[in-house]
mmJSON file of the N, C-alpha and C atoms, coordinates in Angstrom:
{"data_MODEL":{"atom_site":{
"group_PDB":["ATOM","ATOM","ATOM","ATOM","ATOM","ATOM","ATOM","ATOM","ATOM","ATOM","ATOM","ATOM","ATOM","ATOM","ATOM","ATOM","ATOM","ATOM","ATOM","ATOM","ATOM","ATOM","ATOM","ATOM","ATOM","ATOM","ATOM","ATOM","ATOM","ATOM","ATOM","ATOM","ATOM","ATOM","ATOM","ATOM","ATOM","ATOM","ATOM","ATOM","ATOM","ATOM","ATOM","ATOM","ATOM","ATOM","ATOM","ATOM","ATOM","ATOM","ATOM","ATOM","ATOM","ATOM","ATOM","ATOM","ATOM","ATOM","ATOM","ATOM","ATOM","ATOM","ATOM","ATOM","ATOM","ATOM","ATOM","ATOM","ATOM","ATOM","ATOM","ATOM","ATOM","ATOM","ATOM","ATOM","ATOM","ATOM","ATOM","ATOM","ATOM","ATOM","ATOM","ATOM","ATOM","ATOM","ATOM","ATOM","ATOM","ATOM","ATOM","ATOM","ATOM","ATOM","ATOM","ATOM","ATOM","ATOM","ATOM","ATOM","ATOM","ATOM","ATOM","ATOM","ATOM","ATOM","ATOM","ATOM","ATOM","ATOM","ATOM","ATOM","ATOM","ATOM","ATOM","ATOM","ATOM","ATOM","ATOM","ATOM","ATOM","ATOM","ATOM","ATOM","ATOM","ATOM","ATOM","ATOM","ATOM","ATOM","ATOM","ATOM","ATOM","ATOM","ATOM","ATOM","ATOM","ATOM","ATOM","ATOM","ATOM","ATOM","ATOM","ATOM","ATOM","ATOM","ATOM","ATOM","ATOM","ATOM","ATOM","ATOM","ATOM","ATOM","ATOM","ATOM","ATOM","ATOM","ATOM","ATOM","ATOM","ATOM","ATOM","ATOM","ATOM","ATOM","ATOM","ATOM","ATOM","ATOM","ATOM","ATOM","ATOM","ATOM","ATOM","ATOM","ATOM","ATOM","ATOM","ATOM","ATOM","ATOM","ATOM","ATOM","ATOM","ATOM","ATOM","ATOM","ATOM","ATOM","ATOM","ATOM","ATOM","ATOM","ATOM","ATOM","ATOM","ATOM","ATOM","ATOM","ATOM","ATOM","ATOM","ATOM","ATOM","ATOM","ATOM","ATOM","ATOM","ATOM","ATOM","ATOM","ATOM","ATOM","ATOM","ATOM","ATOM","ATOM","ATOM","ATOM","ATOM","ATOM","ATOM","ATOM","ATOM","ATOM","ATOM","ATOM","ATOM","ATOM","ATOM","ATOM","ATOM","ATOM","ATOM","ATOM","ATOM","ATOM","ATOM","ATOM","ATOM","ATOM","ATOM","ATOM","ATOM","ATOM"],
"id":[1,2,3,4,5,6,7,8,9,10,11,12,13,14,15,16,17,18,19,20,21,22,23,24,25,26,27,28,29,30,31,32,33,34,35,36,37,38,39,40,41,42,43,44,45,46,47,48,49,50,51,52,53,54,55,56,57,58,59,60,61,62,63,64,65,66,67,68,69,70,71,72,73,74,75,76,77,78,79,80,81,82,83,84,85,86,87,88,89,90,91,92,93,94,95,96,97,98,99,100,101,102,103,104,105,106,107,108,109,110,111,112,113,114,115,116,117,118,119,120,121,122,123,124,125,126,127,128,129,130,131,132,133,134,135,136,137,138,139,140,141,142,143,144,145,146,147,148,149,150,151,152,153,154,155,156,157,158,159,160,161,162,163,164,165,166,167,168,169,170,171,172,173,174,175,176,177,178,179,180,181,182,183,184,185,186,187,188,189,190,191,192,193,194,195,196,197,198,199,200,201,202,203,204,205,206,207,208,209,210,211,212,213,214,215,216,217,218,219,220,221,222,223,224,225,226,227,228,229,230,231,232,233,234,235,236,237,238,239,240,241,242,243,244,245,246],
"type_symbol":["N","C","C","N","C","C","N","C","C","N","C","C","N","C","C","N","C","C","N","C","C","N","C","C","N","C","C","N","C","C","N","C","C","N","C","C","N","C","C","N","C","C","N","C","C","N","C","C","N","C","C","N","C","C","N","C","C","N","C","C","N","C","C","N","C","C","N","C","C","N","C","C","N","C","C","N","C","C","N","C","C","N","C","C","N","C","C","N","C","C","N","C","C","N","C","C","N","C","C","N","C","C","N","C","C","N","C","C","N","C","C","N","C","C","N","C","C","N","C","C","N","C","C","N","C","C","N","C","C","N","C","C","N","C","C","N","C","C","N","C","C","N","C","C","N","C","C","N","C","C","N","C","C","N","C","C","N","C","C","N","C","C","N","C","C","N","C","C","N","C","C","N","C","C","N","C","C","N","C","C","N","C","C","N","C","C","N","C","C","N","C","C","N","C","C","N","C","C","N","C","C","N","C","C","N","C","C","N","C","C","N","C","C","N","C","C","N","C","C","N","C","C","N","C","C","N","C","C","N","C","C","N","C","C","N","C","C","N","C","C","N","C","C","N","C","C"],
"label_atom_id":["N","CA","C","N","CA","C","N","CA","C","N","CA","C","N","CA","C","N","CA","C","N","CA","C","N","CA","C","N","CA","C","N","CA","C","N","CA","C","N","CA","C","N","CA","C","N","CA","C","N","CA","C","N","CA","C","N","CA","C","N","CA","C","N","CA","C","N","CA","C","N","CA","C","N","CA","C","N","CA","C","N","CA","C","N","CA","C","N","CA","C","N","CA","C","N","CA","C","N","CA","C","N","CA","C","N","CA","C","N","CA","C","N","CA","C","N","CA","C","N","CA","C","N","CA","C","N","CA","C","N","CA","C","N","CA","C","N","CA","C","N","CA","C","N","CA","C","N","CA","C","N","CA","C","N","CA","C","N","CA","C","N","CA","C","N","CA","C","N","CA","C","N","CA","C","N","CA","C","N","CA","C","N","CA","C","N","CA","C","N","CA","C","N","CA","C","N","CA","C","N","CA","C","N","CA","C","N","CA","C","N","CA","C","N","CA","C","N","CA","C","N","CA","C","N","CA","C","N","CA","C","N","CA","C","N","CA","C","N","CA","C","N","CA","C","N","CA","C","N","CA","C","N","CA","C","N","CA","C","N","CA","C","N","CA","C","N","CA","C","N","CA","C","N","CA","C","N","CA","C","N","CA","C","N","CA","C"],
"label_alt_id":[null,null,null,null,null,null,null,null,null,null,null,null,null,null,null,null,null,null,null,null,null,null,null,null,null,null,null,null,null,null,null,null,null,null,null,null,null,null,null,null,null,null,null,null,null,null,null,null,null,null,null,null,null,null,null,null,null,null,null,null,null,null,null,null,null,null,null,null,null,null,null,null,null,null,null,null,null,null,null,null,null,null,null,null,null,null,null,null,null,null,null,null,null,null,null,null,null,null,null,null,null,null,null,null,null,null,null,null,null,null,null,null,null,null,null,null,null,null,null,null,null,null,null,null,null,null,null,null,null,null,null,null,null,null,null,null,null,null,null,null,null,null,null,null,null,null,null,null,null,null,null,null,null,null,null,null,null,null,null,null,null,null,null,null,null,null,null,null,null,null,null,null,null,null,null,null,null,null,null,null,null,null,null,null,null,null,null,null,null,null,null,null,null,null,null,null,null,null,null,null,null,null,null,null,null,null,null,null,null,null,null,null,null,null,null,null,null,null,null,null,null,null,null,null,null,null,null,null,null,null,null,null,null,null,null,null,null,null,null,null,null,null,null,null,null,null],
"label_comp_id":["MET","MET","MET","PHE","PHE","PHE","THR","THR","THR","GLY","GLY","GLY","ASN","ASN","ASN","ILE","ILE","ILE","ARG","ARG","ARG","ALA","ALA","ALA","GLN","GLN","GLN","LEU","LEU","LEU","THR","THR","THR","PRO","PRO","PRO","GLY","GLY","GLY","HIS","HIS","HIS","LYS","LYS","LYS","LEU","LEU","LEU","PRO","PRO","PRO","LYS","LYS","LYS","LEU","LEU","LEU","ASN","ASN","ASN","VAL","VAL","VAL","ASP","ASP","ASP","GLN","GLN","GLN","MET","MET","MET","THR","THR","THR","SER","SER","SER","LEU","LEU","LEU","GLU","GLU","GLU","GLU","GLU","GLU","ASN","ASN","ASN","PHE","PHE","PHE","LYS","LYS","LYS","GLN","GLN","GLN","ASN","ASN","ASN","ARG","ARG","ARG","ASN","ASN","ASN","PRO","PRO","PRO","ASN","ASN","ASN","ASP","ASP","ASP","PHE","PHE","PHE","GLU","GLU","GLU","LEU","LEU","LEU","SER","SER","SER","LEU","LEU","LEU","ILE","ILE","ILE","SER","SER","SER","ALA","ALA","ALA","GLU","GLU","GLU","VAL","VAL","VAL","GLY","GLY","GLY","LEU","LEU","LEU","SER","SER","SER","GLU","GLU","GLU","GLN","GLN","GLN","ASP","ASP","ASP","VAL","VAL","VAL","ARG","ARG","ARG","VAL","VAL","VAL","TRP","TRP","TRP","TYR","TYR","TYR","GLN","GLN","GLN","HIS","HIS","HIS","ARG","ARG","ARG","LEU","LEU","LEU","ALA","ALA","ALA","VAL","VAL","VAL","TRP","TRP","TRP","ARG","ARG","ARG","GLN","GLN","GLN","ARG","ARG","ARG","GLN","GLN","GLN","GLY","GLY","GLY","LEU","LEU","LEU","PRO","PRO","PRO","ALA","ALA","ALA","ASN","ASN","ASN","SER","SER","SER","GLY","GLY","GLY","TYR","TYR","TYR","VAL","VAL","VAL","ASN","ASN","ASN","GLU","GLU","GLU"],
"label_asym_id":["A","A","A","A","A","A","A","A","A","A","A","A","A","A","A","A","A","A","A","A","A","A","A","A","A","A","A","A","A","A","A","A","A","A","A","A","A","A","A","A","A","A","A","A","A","A","A","A","A","A","A","A","A","A","A","A","A","A","A","A","A","A","A","A","A","A","A","A","A","A","A","A","A","A","A","A","A","A","A","A","A","A","A","A","A","A","A","A","A","A","A","A","A","A","A","A","A","A","A","A","A","A","A","A","A","A","A","A","A","A","A","A","A","A","A","A","A","A","A","A","A","A","A","A","A","A","A","A","A","A","A","A","A","A","A","A","A","A","A","A","A","A","A","A","A","A","A","A","A","A","A","A","A","A","A","A","A","A","A","A","A","A","A","A","A","A","A","A","A","A","A","A","A","A","A","A","A","A","A","A","A","A","A","A","A","A","A","A","A","A","A","A","A","A","A","A","A","A","A","A","A","A","A","A","A","A","A","A","A","A","A","A","A","A","A","A","A","A","A","A","A","A","A","A","A","A","A","A","A","A","A","A","A","A","A","A","A","A","A","A","A","A","A","A","A","A"],
"label_entity_id":["1","1","1","1","1","1","1","1","1","1","1","1","1","1","1","1","1","1","1","1","1","1","1","1","1","1","1","1","1","1","1","1","1","1","1","1","1","1","1","1","1","1","1","1","1","1","1","1","1","1","1","1","1","1","1","1","1","1","1","1","1","1","1","1","1","1","1","1","1","1","1","1","1","1","1","1","1","1","1","1","1","1","1","1","1","1","1","1","1","1","1","1","1","1","1","1","1","1","1","1","1","1","1","1","1","1","1","1","1","1","1","1","1","1","1","1","1","1","1","1","1","1","1","1","1","1","1","1","1","1","1","1","1","1","1","1","1","1","1","1","1","1","1","1","1","1","1","1","1","1","1","1","1","1","1","1","1","1","1","1","1","1","1","1","1","1","1","1","1","1","1","1","1","1","1","1","1","1","1","1","1","1","1","1","1","1","1","1","1","1","1","1","1","1","1","1","1","1","1","1","1","1","1","1","1","1","1","1","1","1","1","1","1","1","1","1","1","1","1","1","1","1","1","1","1","1","1","1","1","1","1","1","1","1","1","1","1","1","1","1","1","1","1","1","1","1"],
"label_seq_id":[1,1,1,2,2,2,3,3,3,4,4,4,5,5,5,6,6,6,7,7,7,8,8,8,9,9,9,10,10,10,11,11,11,12,12,12,13,13,13,14,14,14,15,15,15,16,16,16,17,17,17,18,18,18,19,19,19,20,20,20,21,21,21,22,22,22,23,23,23,24,24,24,25,25,25,26,26,26,27,27,27,28,28,28,29,29,29,30,30,30,31,31,31,32,32,32,33,33,33,34,34,34,35,35,35,36,36,36,37,37,37,38,38,38,39,39,39,40,40,40,41,41,41,42,42,42,43,43,43,44,44,44,45,45,45,46,46,46,47,47,47,48,48,48,49,49,49,50,50,50,51,51,51,52,52,52,53,53,53,54,54,54,55,55,55,56,56,56,57,57,57,58,58,58,59,59,59,60,60,60,61,61,61,62,62,62,63,63,63,64,64,64,65,65,65,66,66,66,67,67,67,68,68,68,69,69,69,70,70,70,71,71,71,72,72,72,73,73,73,74,74,74,75,75,75,76,76,76,77,77,77,78,78,78,79,79,79,80,80,80,81,81,81,82,82,82],
"pdbx_PDB_ins_code":[null,null,null,null,null,null,null,null,null,null,null,null,null,null,null,null,null,null,null,null,null,null,null,null,null,null,null,null,null,null,null,null,null,null,null,null,null,null,null,null,null,null,null,null,null,null,null,null,null,null,null,null,null,null,null,null,null,null,null,null,null,null,null,null,null,null,null,null,null,null,null,null,null,null,null,null,null,null,null,null,null,null,null,null,null,null,null,null,null,null,null,null,null,null,null,null,null,null,null,null,null,null,null,null,null,null,null,null,null,null,null,null,null,null,null,null,null,null,null,null,null,null,null,null,null,null,null,null,null,null,null,null,null,null,null,null,null,null,null,null,null,null,null,null,null,null,null,null,null,null,null,null,null,null,null,null,null,null,null,null,null,null,null,null,null,null,null,null,null,null,null,null,null,null,null,null,null,null,null,null,null,null,null,null,null,null,null,null,null,null,null,null,null,null,null,null,null,null,null,null,null,null,null,null,null,null,null,null,null,null,null,null,null,null,null,null,null,null,null,null,null,null,null,null,null,null,null,null,null,null,null,null,null,null,null,null,null,null,null,null,null,null,null,null,null,null],
"Cartn_x":[38.085,39.328,39.769,41.134,41.819,42.21,41.973,42.129,42.912,42.543,43.092,43.742,45.193,46.165,46.056,45.321,44.876,44.504,46.002,45.767,45.382,44.287,43.781,45.027,44.53,45.614,45.354,45.04,44.619,46.221,45.92,46.883,47.154,48.291,47.46,47.455,46.476,45.78,46.742,47.694,49.118,49.534,49.776,49.979,49.122,47.754,46.694,46.9,46.375,46.391,45.697,45.848,45.006,43.977,42.463,41.382,40.826,40.259,39.309,37.624,36.614,35.316,35.143,35.709,35.229,36.255,37.415,38.377,37.741,37.426,36.738,35.627,34.538,33.405,33.642,34.699,34.572,35.566,36.518,36.939,35.938,34.842,33.635,33.132,32.527,31.452,32.454,33.509,34.884,34.646,34.84,35.473,34.028,32.788,31.074,31.283,31.965,31.837,33.098,34.308,35.536,36.403,36.196,36.869,37.979,38.613,40.075,40.324,40.612,41.175,42.492,42.836,43.943,44.954,45.915,46.879,46.438,46.035,45.297,44.278,43.029,42.155,42.206,43.325,44.349,44.391,45.399,45.962,44.536,43.799,42.755,42.365,41.648,40.845,41.779,43.335,44.381,44.09,44.515,44.11,42.632,41.423,40.669,40.185,40.656,40.807,41.645,42.974,44.203,44.918,45.749,46.352,47.115,48.278,48.944,48.972,49.33,48.73,49.269,49.953,50.285,49.343,48.789,48.076,46.767,46.513,45.073,45.389,46.631,46.741,46.823,46.915,47.215,45.963,45.048,43.568,42.716,42.925,42.346,42.813,44.112,44.348,43.714,43.428,43.075,41.364,40.657,39.096,38.751,39.36,39.499,39.703,40.489,40.454,39.655,38.814,38.06,36.618,36.243,35.458,35.287,36.32,36.648,36.017,36.737,36.209,34.312,34.017,32.508,32.518,32.615,31.992,32.434,33.012,33.475,34.731,35.576,36.792,37.592,39.479,40.137,40.692,41.272,41.057,42.65,43.959,44.99,45.389,44.467,44.851,43.745,44.237,43.303,43.022,42.411,42.225,40.651,40.406,38.355,38.158,37.748,37.256,35.743,35.512,34.227,34.491],
"Cartn_y":[70.977,70.177,70.091,70.039,70.101,68.283,67.431,66.199,65.784,66.284,66.246,66.592,66.279,66.867,67.359,67.384,67.486,69.028,69.846,71.179,71.247,72.299,72.741,73.325,72.103,72.653,72.163,73.005,72.804,72.203,70.685,70.426,70.205,70.146,70.036,68.354,68.344,67.424,66.177,66.965,65.812,64.884,65.384,65.232,64.449,64.188,64.245,61.851,61.245,60.242,59.417,58.127,58.324,56.936,57.242,56.602,55.788,54.553,54.018,54.353,54.361,54.257,54.369,52.791,52.425,53.202,53.633,54.05,55.564,56.081,57.62,57.456,56.629,56.738,56.173,55.301,55.289,56.644,57.487,58.15,59.589,59.618,60.699,60.239,59.058,59.083,59.204,58.463,58.129,60.597,61.204,62.819,63.172,62.629,63.609,63.206,61.899,61.818,62.452,62.705,63.171,63.714,65.403,66.279,66.228,65.678,66.064,65.128,63.801,62.07,63.137,62.261,62.375,60.503,60.792,59.886,58.0,57.994,56.746,56.554,57.654,57.789,57.459,57.953,58.369,56.857,55.984,54.664,53.799,53.859,52.781,53.377,54.811,54.766,54.284,54.285,54.062,52.44,51.809,50.261,50.063,50.909,50.347,50.702,51.786,51.793,51.257,50.866,50.137,51.124,52.619,53.347,53.449,54.315,54.45,55.675,56.088,56.636,57.99,58.329,59.732,59.894,58.753,59.35,59.668,59.193,59.36,60.384,61.152,62.213,63.741,63.205,64.023,64.448,63.763,63.488,64.401,63.763,64.839,66.012,66.581,68.076,68.781,67.774,68.317,68.525,67.333,67.829,68.427,68.764,69.892,71.681,71.417,72.766,73.274,72.037,72.392,72.492,71.395,71.945,73.489,74.02,75.634,76.323,75.988,77.148,77.58,75.927,76.153,76.462,76.785,77.269,79.023,79.298,80.72,81.209,80.252,79.939,79.922,80.643,80.962,79.126,78.478,77.288,76.682,77.128,76.907,77.412,77.304,78.131,77.761,76.765,76.771,75.594,74.748,73.431,73.426,72.489,72.333,71.294,71.885,70.986,70.901,69.684,68.994,67.149],
"Cartn_z":[64.645,64.823,63.789,63.223,62.106,61.881,61.367,61.415,59.676,59.158,57.548,56.709,56.093,55.679,54.23,53.663,52.205,51.904,51.395,51.135,49.073,48.978,47.852,46.847,45.724,44.478,43.203,42.435,41.285,39.941,39.775,39.133,37.957,36.931,35.524,35.154,34.073,33.659,33.365,33.159,32.545,33.826,34.852,36.256,37.142,36.703,37.741,37.189,38.174,37.88,36.89,35.807,35.42,35.366,35.807,36.532,35.556,35.917,35.169,35.882,35.203,35.629,37.167,37.842,39.261,40.17,39.356,40.715,41.088,39.538,39.648,40.643,39.826,41.11,42.682,43.212,44.537,45.149,44.555,44.918,45.364,43.854,44.062,45.268,45.475,46.741,48.004,47.834,49.092,49.24,48.289,48.805,48.858,48.348,49.162,50.742,51.173,52.533,53.598,52.459,53.863,52.737,52.191,51.689,51.754,53.579,54.028,54.804,54.043,54.707,55.478,56.475,57.419,56.231,56.71,56.085,56.129,57.749,57.35,56.602,56.308,55.782,54.172,53.959,52.356,51.988,52.745,53.055,52.53,53.546,52.819,51.753,51.608,49.97,49.151,49.03,48.0,47.54,48.725,49.023,48.406,48.409,48.013,46.514,45.895,44.832,43.778,44.479,43.394,43.023,43.558,43.348,44.41,43.857,45.399,46.162,47.334,48.191,47.257,47.171,45.956,45.691,44.505,43.447,44.496,45.031,46.052,46.584,46.621,47.53,46.376,45.338,44.449,43.589,43.496,43.267,44.272,45.165,46.053,46.447,46.397,46.174,45.012,43.831,42.716,43.317,43.572,43.495,44.446,45.682,46.818,45.963,45.327,44.536,43.788,42.848,41.967,42.964,44.13,44.537,45.522,46.087,46.366,45.571,44.154,42.822,42.934,42.989,42.531,43.866,44.865,46.058,46.218,45.422,44.577,45.918,46.015,47.354,46.034,46.689,45.964,45.654,44.753,44.646,45.356,45.309,46.045,47.079,48.178,49.265,50.229,51.324,52.54,52.148,53.71,54.365,54.419,54.255,54.198,55.657,56.737,57.752,57.994,57.534,57.548,58.05],
"occupancy":[1.0,1.0,1.0,1.0,1.0,1.0,1.0,1.0,1.0,1.0,1.0,1.0,1.0,1.0,1.0,1.0,1.0,1.0,1.0,1.0,1.0,1.0,1.0,1.0,1.0,1.0,1.0,1.0,1.0,1.0,1.0,1.0,1.0,1.0,1.0,1.0,1.0,1.0,1.0,1.0,1.0,1.0,1.0,1.0,1.0,1.0,1.0,1.0,1.0,1.0,1.0,1.0,1.0,1.0,1.0,1.0,1.0,1.0,1.0,1.0,1.0,1.0,1.0,1.0,1.0,1.0,1.0,1.0,1.0,1.0,1.0,1.0,1.0,1.0,1.0,1.0,1.0,1.0,1.0,1.0,1.0,1.0,1.0,1.0,1.0,1.0,1.0,1.0,1.0,1.0,1.0,1.0,1.0,1.0,1.0,1.0,1.0,1.0,1.0,1.0,1.0,1.0,1.0,1.0,1.0,1.0,1.0,1.0,1.0,1.0,1.0,1.0,1.0,1.0,1.0,1.0,1.0,1.0,1.0,1.0,1.0,1.0,1.0,1.0,1.0,1.0,1.0,1.0,1.0,1.0,1.0,1.0,1.0,1.0,1.0,1.0,1.0,1.0,1.0,1.0,1.0,1.0,1.0,1.0,1.0,1.0,1.0,1.0,1.0,1.0,1.0,1.0,1.0,1.0,1.0,1.0,1.0,1.0,1.0,1.0,1.0,1.0,1.0,1.0,1.0,1.0,1.0,1.0,1.0,1.0,1.0,1.0,1.0,1.0,1.0,1.0,1.0,1.0,1.0,1.0,1.0,1.0,1.0,1.0,1.0,1.0,1.0,1.0,1.0,1.0,1.0,1.0,1.0,1.0,1.0,1.0,1.0,1.0,1.0,1.0,1.0,1.0,1.0,1.0,1.0,1.0,1.0,1.0,1.0,1.0,1.0,1.0,1.0,1.0,1.0,1.0,1.0,1.0,1.0,1.0,1.0,1.0,1.0,1.0,1.0,1.0,1.0,1.0,1.0,1.0,1.0,1.0,1.0,1.0,1.0,1.0,1.0,1.0,1.0,1.0,1.0,1.0,1.0,1.0,1.0,1.0],
"B_iso_or_equiv":[0.0,0.0,0.0,0.0,0.0,0.0,0.0,0.0,0.0,0.0,0.0,0.0,0.0,0.0,0.0,0.0,0.0,0.0,0.0,0.0,0.0,0.0,0.0,0.0,0.0,0.0,0.0,0.0,0.0,0.0,0.0,0.0,0.0,0.0,0.0,0.0,0.0,0.0,0.0,0.0,0.0,0.0,0.0,0.0,0.0,0.0,0.0,0.0,0.0,0.0,0.0,0.0,0.0,0.0,0.0,0.0,0.0,0.0,0.0,0.0,0.0,0.0,0.0,0.0,0.0,0.0,0.0,0.0,0.0,0.0,0.0,0.0,0.0,0.0,0.0,0.0,0.0,0.0,0.0,0.0,0.0,0.0,0.0,0.0,0.0,0.0,0.0,0.0,0.0,0.0,0.0,0.0,0.0,0.0,0.0,0.0,0.0,0.0,0.0,0.0,0.0,0.0,0.0,0.0,0.0,0.0,0.0,0.0,0.0,0.0,0.0,0.0,0.0,0.0,0.0,0.0,0.0,0.0,0.0,0.0,0.0,0.0,0.0,0.0,0.0,0.0,0.0,0.0,0.0,0.0,0.0,0.0,0.0,0.0,0.0,0.0,0.0,0.0,0.0,0.0,0.0,0.0,0.0,0.0,0.0,0.0,0.0,0.0,0.0,0.0,0.0,0.0,0.0,0.0,0.0,0.0,0.0,0.0,0.0,0.0,0.0,0.0,0.0,0.0,0.0,0.0,0.0,0.0,0.0,0.0,0.0,0.0,0.0,0.0,0.0,0.0,0.0,0.0,0.0,0.0,0.0,0.0,0.0,0.0,0.0,0.0,0.0,0.0,0.0,0.0,0.0,0.0,0.0,0.0,0.0,0.0,0.0,0.0,0.0,0.0,0.0,0.0,0.0,0.0,0.0,0.0,0.0,0.0,0.0,0.0,0.0,0.0,0.0,0.0,0.0,0.0,0.0,0.0,0.0,0.0,0.0,0.0,0.0,0.0,0.0,0.0,0.0,0.0,0.0,0.0,0.0,0.0,0.0,0.0,0.0,0.0,0.0,0.0,0.0,0.0,0.0,0.0,0.0,0.0,0.0,0.0],
"pdbx_formal_charge":[null,null,null,null,null,null,null,null,null,null,null,null,null,null,null,null,null,null,null,null,null,null,null,null,null,null,null,null,null,null,null,null,null,null,null,null,null,null,null,null,null,null,null,null,null,null,null,null,null,null,null,null,null,null,null,null,null,null,null,null,null,null,null,null,null,null,null,null,null,null,null,null,null,null,null,null,null,null,null,null,null,null,null,null,null,null,null,null,null,null,null,null,null,null,null,null,null,null,null,null,null,null,null,null,null,null,null,null,null,null,null,null,null,null,null,null,null,null,null,null,null,null,null,null,null,null,null,null,null,null,null,null,null,null,null,null,null,null,null,null,null,null,null,null,null,null,null,null,null,null,null,null,null,null,null,null,null,null,null,null,null,null,null,null,null,null,null,null,null,null,null,null,null,null,null,null,null,null,null,null,null,null,null,null,null,null,null,null,null,null,null,null,null,null,null,null,null,null,null,null,null,null,null,null,null,null,null,null,null,null,null,null,null,null,null,null,null,null,null,null,null,null,null,null,null,null,null,null,null,null,null,null,null,null,null,null,null,null,null,null,null,null,null,null,null,null],
"auth_seq_id":[1,1,1,2,2,2,3,3,3,4,4,4,5,5,5,6,6,6,7,7,7,8,8,8,9,9,9,10,10,10,11,11,11,12,12,12,13,13,13,14,14,14,15,15,15,16,16,16,17,17,17,18,18,18,19,19,19,20,20,20,21,21,21,22,22,22,23,23,23,24,24,24,25,25,25,26,26,26,27,27,27,28,28,28,29,29,29,30,30,30,31,31,31,32,32,32,33,33,33,34,34,34,35,35,35,36,36,36,37,37,37,38,38,38,39,39,39,40,40,40,41,41,41,42,42,42,43,43,43,44,44,44,45,45,45,46,46,46,47,47,47,48,48,48,49,49,49,50,50,50,51,51,51,52,52,52,53,53,53,54,54,54,55,55,55,56,56,56,57,57,57,58,58,58,59,59,59,60,60,60,61,61,61,62,62,62,63,63,63,64,64,64,65,65,65,66,66,66,67,67,67,68,68,68,69,69,69,70,70,70,71,71,71,72,72,72,73,73,73,74,74,74,75,75,75,76,76,76,77,77,77,78,78,78,79,79,79,80,80,80,81,81,81,82,82,82],
"auth_comp_id":["MET","MET","MET","PHE","PHE","PHE","THR","THR","THR","GLY","GLY","GLY","ASN","ASN","ASN","ILE","ILE","ILE","ARG","ARG","ARG","ALA","ALA","ALA","GLN","GLN","GLN","LEU","LEU","LEU","THR","THR","THR","PRO","PRO","PRO","GLY","GLY","GLY","HIS","HIS","HIS","LYS","LYS","LYS","LEU","LEU","LEU","PRO","PRO","PRO","LYS","LYS","LYS","LEU","LEU","LEU","ASN","ASN","ASN","VAL","VAL","VAL","ASP","ASP","ASP","GLN","GLN","GLN","MET","MET","MET","THR","THR","THR","SER","SER","SER","LEU","LEU","LEU","GLU","GLU","GLU","GLU","GLU","GLU","ASN","ASN","ASN","PHE","PHE","PHE","LYS","LYS","LYS","GLN","GLN","GLN","ASN","ASN","ASN","ARG","ARG","ARG","ASN","ASN","ASN","PRO","PRO","PRO","ASN","ASN","ASN","ASP","ASP","ASP","PHE","PHE","PHE","GLU","GLU","GLU","LEU","LEU","LEU","SER","SER","SER","LEU","LEU","LEU","ILE","ILE","ILE","SER","SER","SER","ALA","ALA","ALA","GLU","GLU","GLU","VAL","VAL","VAL","GLY","GLY","GLY","LEU","LEU","LEU","SER","SER","SER","GLU","GLU","GLU","GLN","GLN","GLN","ASP","ASP","ASP","VAL","VAL","VAL","ARG","ARG","ARG","VAL","VAL","VAL","TRP","TRP","TRP","TYR","TYR","TYR","GLN","GLN","GLN","HIS","HIS","HIS","ARG","ARG","ARG","LEU","LEU","LEU","ALA","ALA","ALA","VAL","VAL","VAL","TRP","TRP","TRP","ARG","ARG","ARG","GLN","GLN","GLN","ARG","ARG","ARG","GLN","GLN","GLN","GLY","GLY","GLY","LEU","LEU","LEU","PRO","PRO","PRO","ALA","ALA","ALA","ASN","ASN","ASN","SER","SER","SER","GLY","GLY","GLY","TYR","TYR","TYR","VAL","VAL","VAL","ASN","ASN","ASN","GLU","GLU","GLU"],
"auth_asym_id":["A","A","A","A","A","A","A","A","A","A","A","A","A","A","A","A","A","A","A","A","A","A","A","A","A","A","A","A","A","A","A","A","A","A","A","A","A","A","A","A","A","A","A","A","A","A","A","A","A","A","A","A","A","A","A","A","A","A","A","A","A","A","A","A","A","A","A","A","A","A","A","A","A","A","A","A","A","A","A","A","A","A","A","A","A","A","A","A","A","A","A","A","A","A","A","A","A","A","A","A","A","A","A","A","A","A","A","A","A","A","A","A","A","A","A","A","A","A","A","A","A","A","A","A","A","A","A","A","A","A","A","A","A","A","A","A","A","A","A","A","A","A","A","A","A","A","A","A","A","A","A","A","A","A","A","A","A","A","A","A","A","A","A","A","A","A","A","A","A","A","A","A","A","A","A","A","A","A","A","A","A","A","A","A","A","A","A","A","A","A","A","A","A","A","A","A","A","A","A","A","A","A","A","A","A","A","A","A","A","A","A","A","A","A","A","A","A","A","A","A","A","A","A","A","A","A","A","A","A","A","A","A","A","A","A","A","A","A","A","A","A","A","A","A","A","A"],
"auth_atom_id":["N","CA","C","N","CA","C","N","CA","C","N","CA","C","N","CA","C","N","CA","C","N","CA","C","N","CA","C","N","CA","C","N","CA","C","N","CA","C","N","CA","C","N","CA","C","N","CA","C","N","CA","C","N","CA","C","N","CA","C","N","CA","C","N","CA","C","N","CA","C","N","CA","C","N","CA","C","N","CA","C","N","CA","C","N","CA","C","N","CA","C","N","CA","C","N","CA","C","N","CA","C","N","CA","C","N","CA","C","N","CA","C","N","CA","C","N","CA","C","N","CA","C","N","CA","C","N","CA","C","N","CA","C","N","CA","C","N","CA","C","N","CA","C","N","CA","C","N","CA","C","N","CA","C","N","CA","C","N","CA","C","N","CA","C","N","CA","C","N","CA","C","N","CA","C","N","CA","C","N","CA","C","N","CA","C","N","CA","C","N","CA","C","N","CA","C","N","CA","C","N","CA","C","N","CA","C","N","CA","C","N","CA","C","N","CA","C","N","CA","C","N","CA","C","N","CA","C","N","CA","C","N","CA","C","N","CA","C","N","CA","C","N","CA","C","N","CA","C","N","CA","C","N","CA","C","N","CA","C","N","CA","C","N","CA","C","N","CA","C","N","CA","C","N","CA","C","N","CA","C","N","CA","C","N","CA","C"],
"pdbx_PDB_model_num":[1,1,1,1,1,1,1,1,1,1,1,1,1,1,1,1,1,1,1,1,1,1,1,1,1,1,1,1,1,1,1,1,1,1,1,1,1,1,1,1,1,1,1,1,1,1,1,1,1,1,1,1,1,1,1,1,1,1,1,1,1,1,1,1,1,1,1,1,1,1,1,1,1,1,1,1,1,1,1,1,1,1,1,1,1,1,1,1,1,1,1,1,1,1,1,1,1,1,1,1,1,1,1,1,1,1,1,1,1,1,1,1,1,1,1,1,1,1,1,1,1,1,1,1,1,1,1,1,1,1,1,1,1,1,1,1,1,1,1,1,1,1,1,1,1,1,1,1,1,1,1,1,1,1,1,1,1,1,1,1,1,1,1,1,1,1,1,1,1,1,1,1,1,1,1,1,1,1,1,1,1,1,1,1,1,1,1,1,1,1,1,1,1,1,1,1,1,1,1,1,1,1,1,1,1,1,1,1,1,1,1,1,1,1,1,1,1,1,1,1,1,1,1,1,1,1,1,1,1,1,1,1,1,1,1,1,1,1,1,1,1,1,1,1,1,1]
}}}
């Protein structure tokens, strides 16, 4: 069942949000638990890390694309349900 709304998309580095170490750690931990959060989960994550929902969404889209590449899949396509 599809519940997330993140579409994998590589983002140029200059368009990625600037993160401190704590934010990066928290985002990575959240990504390990859920690679495709829904809008509500994104808002909770953004509040947790102190970033806008848009910044969190862009980070997740990029991170999902990187994850897909590492899995041998096309980076800029598809959703992941897990």
